[in-house]
PDB file as gemmi writes it, atoms N, CA and C in Angstrom:
CRYST1    1.000    1.000    1.000  90.00  90.00  90.00 P 1                      
ATOM      1  N   UNK A   1       2.117 -36.066  16.538  1.00  0.00           N  
ATOM      2  CA  UNK A   1       3.013 -35.002  16.151  1.00  0.00           C  
ATOM      3  C   UNK A   1       2.436 -33.675  16.640  1.00  0.00           C  
ATOM      4  N   UNK A   2       3.240 -32.935  17.365  1.00  0.00           N  
ATOM      5  CA  UNK A   2       2.822 -31.609  17.835  1.00  0.00           C  
ATOM      6  C   UNK A   2       2.895 -30.623  16.678  1.00  0.00           C  
ATOM      7  N   UNK A   3       1.995 -29.693  16.693  1.00  0.00           N  
ATOM      8  CA  UNK A   3       1.936 -28.675  15.646  1.00  0.00           C  
ATOM      9  C   UNK A   3       2.291 -27.310  16.213  1.00  0.00           C  
ATOM     10  N   UNK A   4       2.885 -26.485  15.388  1.00  0.00           N  
ATOM     11  CA  UNK A   4       3.061 -25.079  15.750  1.00  0.00           C  
ATOM     12  C   UNK A   4       1.728 -24.387  15.524  1.00  0.00           C  
ATOM     13  N   UNK A   5       1.428 -23.446  16.368  1.00  0.00           N  
ATOM     14  CA  UNK A   5       0.146 -22.754  16.321  1.00  0.00           C  
ATOM     15  C   UNK A   5       0.363 -21.328  15.843  1.00  0.00           C  
ATOM     16  N   UNK A   6      -0.417 -20.918  14.853  1.00  0.00           N  
ATOM     17  CA  UNK A   6      -0.358 -19.542  14.356  1.00  0.00           C  
ATOM     18  C   UNK A   6      -1.746 -18.933  14.504  1.00  0.00           C  
ATOM     19  N   UNK A   7      -1.810 -17.785  15.181  1.00  0.00           N  
ATOM     20  CA  UNK A   7      -3.082 -17.117  15.440  1.00  0.00           C  
ATOM     21  C   UNK A   7      -3.242 -15.916  14.525  1.00  0.00           C  
ATOM     22  N   UNK A   8      -4.335 -15.885  13.790  1.00  0.00           N  
ATOM     23  CA  UNK A   8      -4.649 -14.740  12.927  1.00  0.00           C  
ATOM     24  C   UNK A   8      -5.155 -13.581  13.802  1.00  0.00           C  
ATOM     25  N   UNK A   9      -5.093 -12.345  13.301  1.00  0.00           N  
ATOM     26  CA  UNK A   9      -5.550 -11.184  14.083  1.00  0.00           C  
ATOM     27  C   UNK A   9      -6.964 -11.321  14.665  1.00  0.00           C  
ATOM     28  N   UNK A  10      -7.959 -11.873  13.938  1.00  0.00           N  
ATOM     29  CA  UNK A  10      -9.283 -12.015  14.564  1.00  0.00           C  
ATOM     30  C   UNK A  10      -9.266 -12.918  15.806  1.00  0.00           C  
ATOM     31  N   UNK A  11      -8.403 -13.924  15.807  1.00  0.00           N  
ATOM     32  CA  UNK A  11      -8.287 -14.819  16.955  1.00  0.00           C  
ATOM     33  C   UNK A  11      -7.711 -14.057  18.143  1.00  0.00           C  
ATOM     34  N   UNK A  12      -6.679 -13.264  17.877  1.00  0.00           N  
ATOM     35  CA  UNK A  12      -6.070 -12.473  18.941  1.00  0.00           C  
ATOM     36  C   UNK A  12      -7.061 -11.476  19.530  1.00  0.00           C  
ATOM     37  N   UNK A  13      -7.886 -10.864  18.686  1.00  0.00           N  
ATOM     38  CA  UNK A  13      -8.898  -9.920  19.179  1.00  0.00           C  
ATOM     39  C   UNK A  13      -9.922 -10.626  20.062  1.00  0.00           C  
ATOM     40  N   UNK A  14     -10.314 -11.823  19.676  1.00  0.00           N  
ATOM     41  CA  UNK A  14     -11.262 -12.585  20.498  1.00  0.00           C  
ATOM     42  C   UNK A  14     -10.645 -12.911  21.851  1.00  0.00           C  
ATOM     43  N   UNK A  15      -9.409 -13.387  21.856  1.00  0.00           N  
ATOM     44  CA  UNK A  15      -8.722 -13.691  23.109  1.00  0.00           C  
ATOM     45  C   UNK A  15      -8.610 -12.450  23.985  1.00  0.00           C  
ATOM     46  N   UNK A  16      -8.267 -11.335  23.376  1.00  0.00           N  
ATOM     47  CA  UNK A  16      -8.087 -10.084  24.113  1.00  0.00           C  
ATOM     48  C   UNK A  16      -9.397  -9.622  24.746  1.00  0.00           C  
ATOM     49  N   UNK A  17     -10.520  -9.898  24.111  1.00  0.00           N  
ATOM     50  CA  UNK A  17     -11.815  -9.459  24.609  1.00  0.00           C  
ATOM     51  C   UNK A  17     -12.439 -10.363  25.659  1.00  0.00           C  
ATOM     52  N   UNK A  18     -11.816 -11.495  25.936  1.00  0.00           N  
ATOM     53  CA  UNK A  18     -12.372 -12.444  26.906  1.00  0.00           C  
ATOM     54  C   UNK A  18     -11.925 -12.093  28.326  1.00  0.00           C  
ATOM     55  N   UNK A  19     -12.802 -12.332  29.320  1.00  0.00           N  
ATOM     56  CA  UNK A  19     -12.369 -12.203  30.713  1.00  0.00           C  
ATOM     57  C   UNK A  19     -11.231 -13.194  30.981  1.00  0.00           C  
ATOM     58  N   UNK A  20     -10.366 -12.871  31.929  1.00  0.00           N  
ATOM     59  CA  UNK A  20      -9.164 -13.671  32.188  1.00  0.00           C  
ATOM     60  C   UNK A  20      -9.439 -15.165  32.371  1.00  0.00           C  
ATOM     61  N   UNK A  21     -10.417 -15.585  33.176  1.00  0.00           N  
ATOM     62  CA  UNK A  21     -10.627 -17.041  33.342  1.00  0.00           C  
ATOM     63  C   UNK A  21     -11.047 -17.725  32.031  1.00  0.00           C  
ATOM     64  N   UNK A  22     -11.873 -17.058  31.248  1.00  0.00           N  
ATOM     65  CA  UNK A  22     -12.312 -17.625  29.962  1.00  0.00           C  
ATOM     66  C   UNK A  22     -11.128 -17.694  29.006  1.00  0.00           C  
ATOM     67  N   UNK A  23     -10.334 -16.628  28.967  1.00  0.00           N  
ATOM     68  CA  UNK A  23      -9.158 -16.590  28.089  1.00  0.00           C  
ATOM     69  C   UNK A  23      -8.188 -17.707  28.441  1.00  0.00           C  
ATOM     70  N   UNK A  24      -7.960 -17.941  29.735  1.00  0.00           N  
ATOM     71  CA  UNK A  24      -7.029 -18.991  30.152  1.00  0.00           C  
ATOM     72  C   UNK A  24      -7.530 -20.372  29.737  1.00  0.00           C  
ATOM     73  N   UNK A  25      -8.829 -20.612  29.884  1.00  0.00           N  
ATOM     74  CA  UNK A  25      -9.386 -21.903  29.467  1.00  0.00           C  
ATOM     75  C   UNK A  25      -9.282 -22.070  27.958  1.00  0.00           C  
ATOM     76  N   UNK A  26      -9.613 -21.000  27.225  1.00  0.00           N  
ATOM     77  CA  UNK A  26      -9.539 -21.044  25.768  1.00  0.00           C  
ATOM     78  C   UNK A  26      -8.110 -21.290  25.301  1.00  0.00           C  
ATOM     79  N   UNK A  27      -7.145 -20.628  25.925  1.00  0.00           N  
ATOM     80  CA  UNK A  27      -5.742 -20.828  25.564  1.00  0.00           C  
ATOM     81  C   UNK A  27      -5.316 -22.278  25.813  1.00  0.00           C  
ATOM     82  N   UNK A  28      -5.775 -22.859  26.905  1.00  0.00           N  
ATOM     83  CA  UNK A  28      -5.436 -24.259  27.198  1.00  0.00           C  
ATOM     84  C   UNK A  28      -6.045 -25.189  26.156  1.00  0.00           C  
ATOM     85  N   UNK A  29      -7.289 -24.923  25.750  1.00  0.00           N  
ATOM     86  CA  UNK A  29      -7.929 -25.756  24.733  1.00  0.00           C  
ATOM     87  C   UNK A  29      -7.254 -25.592  23.376  1.00  0.00           C  
ATOM     88  N   UNK A  30      -6.828 -24.378  23.055  1.00  0.00           N  
ATOM     89  CA  UNK A  30      -6.126 -24.160  21.781  1.00  0.00           C  
ATOM     90  C   UNK A  30      -4.768 -24.859  21.796  1.00  0.00           C  
ATOM     91  N   UNK A  31      -4.094 -24.843  22.933  1.00  0.00           N  
ATOM     92  CA  UNK A  31      -2.814 -25.541  23.050  1.00  0.00           C  
ATOM     93  C   UNK A  31      -3.009 -27.045  22.876  1.00  0.00           C  
ATOM     94  N   UNK A  32      -4.084 -27.593  23.464  1.00  0.00           N  
ATOM     95  CA  UNK A  32      -4.377 -29.018  23.311  1.00  0.00           C  
ATOM     96  C   UNK A  32      -4.677 -29.348  21.855  1.00  0.00           C  
ATOM     97  N   UNK A  33      -5.379 -28.446  21.192  1.00  0.00           N  
ATOM     98  CA  UNK A  33      -5.688 -28.639  19.779  1.00  0.00           C  
ATOM     99  C   UNK A  33      -4.399 -28.679  18.957  1.00  0.00           C  
ATOM    100  N   UNK A  34      -3.488 -27.765  19.240  1.00  0.00           N  
ATOM    101  CA  UNK A  34      -2.217 -27.723  18.512  1.00  0.00           C  
ATOM    102  C   UNK A  34      -1.343 -28.936  18.813  1.00  0.00           C  
ATOM    103  N   UNK A  35      -1.485 -29.472  20.017  1.00  0.00           N  
ATOM    104  CA  UNK A  35      -0.702 -30.659  20.390  1.00  0.00           C  
ATOM    105  C   UNK A  35      -1.261 -31.919  19.740  1.00  0.00           C  
ATOM    106  N   UNK A  36      -2.392 -31.774  19.055  1.00  0.00           N  
ATOM    107  CA  UNK A  36      -2.956 -32.914  18.350  1.00  0.00           C  
ATOM    108  C   UNK A  36      -3.930 -33.733  19.166  1.00  0.00           C  
ATOM    109  N   UNK A  37      -4.332 -33.208  20.330  1.00  0.00           N  
ATOM    110  CA  UNK A  37      -5.295 -33.937  21.128  1.00  0.00           C  
ATOM    111  C   UNK A  37      -6.667 -33.822  20.495  1.00  0.00           C  
ATOM    112  N   UNK A  38      -7.406 -34.881  20.527  1.00  0.00           N  
ATOM    113  CA  UNK A  38      -8.736 -34.904  19.941  1.00  0.00           C  
ATOM    114  C   UNK A  38      -9.707 -34.217  20.890  1.00  0.00           C  
ATOM    115  N   UNK A  39     -10.326 -33.142  20.443  1.00  0.00           N  
ATOM    116  CA  UNK A  39     -11.296 -32.424  21.262  1.00  0.00           C  
ATOM    117  C   UNK A  39     -12.717 -32.708  20.795  1.00  0.00           C  
ATOM    118  N   UNK A  40     -12.961 -32.619  19.510  1.00  0.00           N  
ATOM    119  CA  UNK A  40     -14.308 -32.865  18.986  1.00  0.00           C  
ATOM    120  C   UNK A  40     -14.167 -33.489  17.598  1.00  0.00           C  
ATOM    121  N   UNK A  41     -13.530 -34.627  17.554  1.00  0.00           N  
ATOM    122  CA  UNK A  41     -13.294 -35.287  16.280  1.00  0.00           C  
ATOM    123  C   UNK A  41     -11.900 -34.974  15.765  1.00  0.00           C  
ATOM    124  N   UNK A  42     -11.416 -35.770  14.858  1.00  0.00           N  
ATOM    125  CA  UNK A  42     -10.064 -35.574  14.329  1.00  0.00           C  
ATOM    126  C   UNK A  42      -9.997 -34.343  13.424  1.00  0.00           C  
ATOM    127  N   UNK A  43      -8.826 -33.745  13.379  1.00  0.00           N  
ATOM    128  CA  UNK A  43      -8.604 -32.621  12.474  1.00  0.00           C  
ATOM    129  C   UNK A  43      -8.410 -33.144  11.063  1.00  0.00           C  
ATOM    130  N   UNK A  44      -8.965 -32.454  10.111  1.00  0.00           N  
ATOM    131  CA  UNK A  44      -8.776 -32.820   8.707  1.00  0.00           C  
ATOM    132  C   UNK A  44      -7.414 -32.307   8.250  1.00  0.00           C  
ATOM    133  N   UNK A  45      -6.677 -33.124   7.540  1.00  0.00           N  
ATOM    134  CA  UNK A  45      -5.326 -32.768   7.123  1.00  0.00           C  
ATOM    135  C   UNK A  45      -5.303 -31.951   5.840  1.00  0.00           C  
ATOM    136  N   UNK A  46      -4.407 -30.979   5.809  1.00  0.00           N  
ATOM    137  CA  UNK A  46      -4.134 -30.172   4.618  1.00  0.00           C  
ATOM    138  C   UNK A  46      -5.363 -29.454   4.068  1.00  0.00           C  
ATOM    139  N   UNK A  47      -6.253 -29.035   4.939  1.00  0.00           N  
ATOM    140  CA  UNK A  47      -7.416 -28.310   4.475  1.00  0.00           C  
ATOM    141  C   UNK A  47      -7.974 -27.451   5.590  1.00  0.00           C  
ATOM    142  N   UNK A  48      -8.924 -26.603   5.247  1.00  0.00           N  
ATOM    143  CA  UNK A  48      -9.582 -25.762   6.236  1.00  0.00           C  
ATOM    144  C   UNK A  48     -10.712 -26.531   6.881  1.00  0.00           C  
ATOM    145  N   UNK A  49     -11.049 -26.137   8.094  1.00  0.00           N  
ATOM    146  CA  UNK A  49     -12.140 -26.800   8.779  1.00  0.00           C  
ATOM    147  C   UNK A  49     -12.605 -25.997   9.971  1.00  0.00           C  
ATOM    148  N   UNK A  50     -13.518 -26.584  10.707  1.00  0.00           N  
ATOM    149  CA  UNK A  50     -14.110 -25.973  11.880  1.00  0.00           C  
ATOM    150  C   UNK A  50     -14.164 -27.022  12.978  1.00  0.00           C  
ATOM    151  N   UNK A  51     -13.755 -26.641  14.177  1.00  0.00           N  
ATOM    152  CA  UNK A  51     -13.828 -27.537  15.321  1.00  0.00           C  
ATOM    153  C   UNK A  51     -14.483 -26.764  16.463  1.00  0.00           C  
ATOM    154  N   UNK A  52     -15.289 -27.463  17.252  1.00  0.00           N  
ATOM    155  CA  UNK A  52     -15.923 -26.865  18.424  1.00  0.00           C  
ATOM    156  C   UNK A  52     -15.180 -27.381  19.655  1.00  0.00           C  
ATOM    157  N   UNK A  53     -14.657 -26.460  20.444  1.00  0.00           N  
ATOM    158  CA  UNK A  53     -13.921 -26.821  21.645  1.00  0.00           C  
ATOM    159  C   UNK A  53     -14.899 -27.180  22.766  1.00  0.00           C  
ATOM    160  N   UNK A  54     -14.385 -27.809  23.811  1.00  0.00           N  
ATOM    161  CA  UNK A  54     -15.226 -28.190  24.943  1.00  0.00           C  
ATOM    162  C   UNK A  54     -15.906 -26.983  25.586  1.00  0.00           C  
ATOM    163  N   UNK A  55     -15.289 -25.819  25.503  1.00  0.00           N  
ATOM    164  CA  UNK A  55     -15.850 -24.596  26.086  1.00  0.00           C  
ATOM    165  C   UNK A  55     -16.981 -24.019  25.242  1.00  0.00           C  
ATOM    166  N   UNK A  56     -17.178 -24.557  24.033  1.00  0.00           N  
ATOM    167  CA  UNK A  56     -18.221 -24.056  23.147  1.00  0.00           C  
ATOM    168  C   UNK A  56     -17.709 -23.089  22.094  1.00  0.00           C  
ATOM    169  N   UNK A  57     -16.459 -22.658  22.197  1.00  0.00           N  
ATOM    170  CA  UNK A  57     -15.882 -21.786  21.181  1.00  0.00           C  
ATOM    171  C   UNK A  57     -15.738 -22.568  19.878  1.00  0.00           C  
ATOM    172  N   UNK A  58     -16.063 -21.909  18.776  1.00  0.00           N  
ATOM    173  CA  UNK A  58     -15.878 -22.504  17.454  1.00  0.00           C  
ATOM    174  C   UNK A  58     -14.601 -21.937  16.860  1.00  0.00           C  
ATOM    175  N   UNK A  59     -13.758 -22.810  16.348  1.00  0.00           N  
ATOM    176  CA  UNK A  59     -12.456 -22.405  15.824  1.00  0.00           C  
ATOM    177  C   UNK A  59     -12.361 -22.807  14.356  1.00  0.00           C  
ATOM    178  N   UNK A  60     -12.133 -21.827  13.512  1.00  0.00           N  
ATOM    179  CA  UNK A  60     -11.840 -22.109  12.096  1.00  0.00           C  
ATOM    180  C   UNK A  60     -10.328 -22.234  11.977  1.00  0.00           C  
ATOM    181  N   UNK A  61      -9.901 -23.240  11.240  1.00  0.00           N  
ATOM    182  CA  UNK A  61      -8.470 -23.512  11.140  1.00  0.00           C  
ATOM    183  C   UNK A  61      -8.088 -23.927   9.731  1.00  0.00           C  
ATOM    184  N   UNK A  62      -6.801 -23.895   9.493  1.00  0.00           N  
ATOM    185  CA  UNK A  62      -6.205 -24.471   8.292  1.00  0.00           C  
ATOM    186  C   UNK A  62      -5.004 -25.271   8.767  1.00  0.00           C  
ATOM    187  N   UNK A  63      -5.040 -26.562   8.524  1.00  0.00           N  
ATOM    188  CA  UNK A  63      -3.966 -27.454   8.929  1.00  0.00           C  
ATOM    189  C   UNK A  63      -3.016 -27.661   7.767  1.00  0.00           C  
ATOM    190  N   UNK A  64      -1.763 -27.366   8.002  1.00  0.00           N  
ATOM    191  CA  UNK A  64      -0.708 -27.591   7.010  1.00  0.00           C  
ATOM    192  C   UNK A  64       0.266 -28.592   7.618  1.00  0.00           C  
ATOM    193  N   UNK A  65      -0.135 -29.854   7.564  1.00  0.00           N  
ATOM    194  CA  UNK A  65       0.607 -30.914   8.230  1.00  0.00           C  
ATOM    195  C   UNK A  65       2.037 -31.048   7.701  1.00  0.00           C  
ATOM    196  N   UNK A  66       2.226 -30.830   6.419  1.00  0.00           N  
ATOM    197  CA  UNK A  66       3.573 -30.944   5.838  1.00  0.00           C  
ATOM    198  C   UNK A  66       4.538 -29.941   6.468  1.00  0.00           C  
ATOM    199  N   UNK A  67       3.997 -28.806   6.936  1.00  0.00           N  
ATOM    200  CA  UNK A  67       4.815 -27.774   7.572  1.00  0.00           C  
ATOM    201  C   UNK A  67       4.697 -27.817   9.095  1.00  0.00           C  
ATOM    202  N   UNK A  68       3.899 -28.740   9.620  1.00  0.00           N  
ATOM    203  CA  UNK A  68       3.704 -28.831  11.057  1.00  0.00           C  
ATOM    204  C   UNK A  68       3.030 -27.600  11.630  1.00  0.00           C  
ATOM    205  N   UNK A  69       2.086 -27.038  10.876  1.00  0.00           N  
ATOM    206  CA  UNK A  69       1.490 -25.757  11.244  1.00  0.00           C  
ATOM    207  C   UNK A  69      -0.033 -25.859  11.315  1.00  0.00           C  
ATOM    208  N   UNK A  70      -0.583 -25.335  12.387  1.00  0.00           N  
ATOM    209  CA  UNK A  70      -2.023 -25.206  12.541  1.00  0.00           C  
ATOM    210  C   UNK A  70      -2.335 -23.716  12.607  1.00  0.00           C  
ATOM    211  N   UNK A  71      -2.922 -23.201  11.532  1.00  0.00           N  
ATOM    212  CA  UNK A  71      -3.272 -21.779  11.465  1.00  0.00           C  
ATOM    213  C   UNK A  71      -4.714 -21.615  11.945  1.00  0.00           C  
ATOM    214  N   UNK A  72      -4.884 -20.855  13.013  1.00  0.00           N  
ATOM    215  CA  UNK A  72      -6.224 -20.553  13.497  1.00  0.00           C  
ATOM    216  C   UNK A  72      -6.642 -19.240  12.866  1.00  0.00           C  
ATOM    217  N   UNK A  73      -7.705 -19.283  12.068  1.00  0.00           N  
ATOM    218  CA  UNK A  73      -8.105 -18.108  11.306  1.00  0.00           C  
ATOM    219  C   UNK A  73      -9.213 -17.312  11.967  1.00  0.00           C  
ATOM    220  N   UNK A  74     -10.041 -17.959  12.801  1.00  0.00           N  
ATOM    221  CA  UNK A  74     -11.112 -17.248  13.480  1.00  0.00           C  
ATOM    222  C   UNK A  74     -11.576 -18.060  14.682  1.00  0.00           C  
ATOM    223  N   UNK A  75     -11.981 -17.372  15.723  1.00  0.00           N  
ATOM    224  CA  UNK A  75     -12.556 -17.997  16.914  1.00  0.00           C  
ATOM    225  C   UNK A  75     -13.831 -17.267  17.240  1.00  0.00           C  
ATOM    226  N   UNK A  76     -14.937 -18.019  17.335  1.00  0.00           N  
ATOM    227  CA  UNK A  76     -16.233 -17.422  17.654  1.00  0.00           C  
ATOM    228  C   UNK A  76     -16.671 -17.908  19.038  1.00  0.00           C  
ATOM    229  N   UNK A  77     -17.047 -16.941  19.874  1.00  0.00           N  
ATOM    230  CA  UNK A  77     -17.472 -17.249  21.234  1.00  0.00           C  
ATOM    231  C   UNK A  77     -18.841 -17.903  21.225  1.00  0.00           C  
ATOM    232  N   UNK A  78     -19.112 -18.762  22.215  1.00  0.00           N  
ATOM    233  CA  UNK A  78     -20.450 -19.320  22.323  1.00  0.00           C  
ATOM    234  C   UNK A  78     -21.438 -18.212  22.685  1.00  0.00           C  
ATOM    235  N   UNK A  79     -22.709 -18.439  22.400  1.00  0.00           N  
ATOM    236  CA  UNK A  79     -23.734 -17.424  22.652  1.00  0.00           C  
ATOM    237  C   UNK A  79     -23.801 -17.032  24.125  1.00  0.00           C  
ATOM    238  N   UNK A  80     -23.619 -17.988  25.024  1.00  0.00           N  
ATOM    239  CA  UNK A  80     -23.708 -17.706  26.457  1.00  0.00           C  
ATOM    240  C   UNK A  80     -22.309 -17.623  27.050  1.00  0.00           C  
ATOM    241  N   UNK A  81     -21.677 -16.486  26.869  1.00  0.00           N  
ATOM    242  CA  UNK A  81     -20.316 -16.304  27.407  1.00  0.00           C  
ATOM    243  C   UNK A  81     -20.369 -15.486  28.657  1.00  0.00           C  
TER     244      UNK A  81                                                      
END                                                                             
């Protein structure tokens, strides 16, 4: 099941601060996450969690499966960006 993706303001600020190639890769990984593709283990349902993307970005999320919504609350860049 595909999920709708909602980005909190801190996530948007992180995306805005990334160089274009990094931002494009991050956006693709976030889209894959919302589509339900397994990136680093399964997403926990109906609760908050943390997932590390292949690019090294850490994403805090809240999955609301009943509403088909994946809320991304924060994205932290890897140390070597």
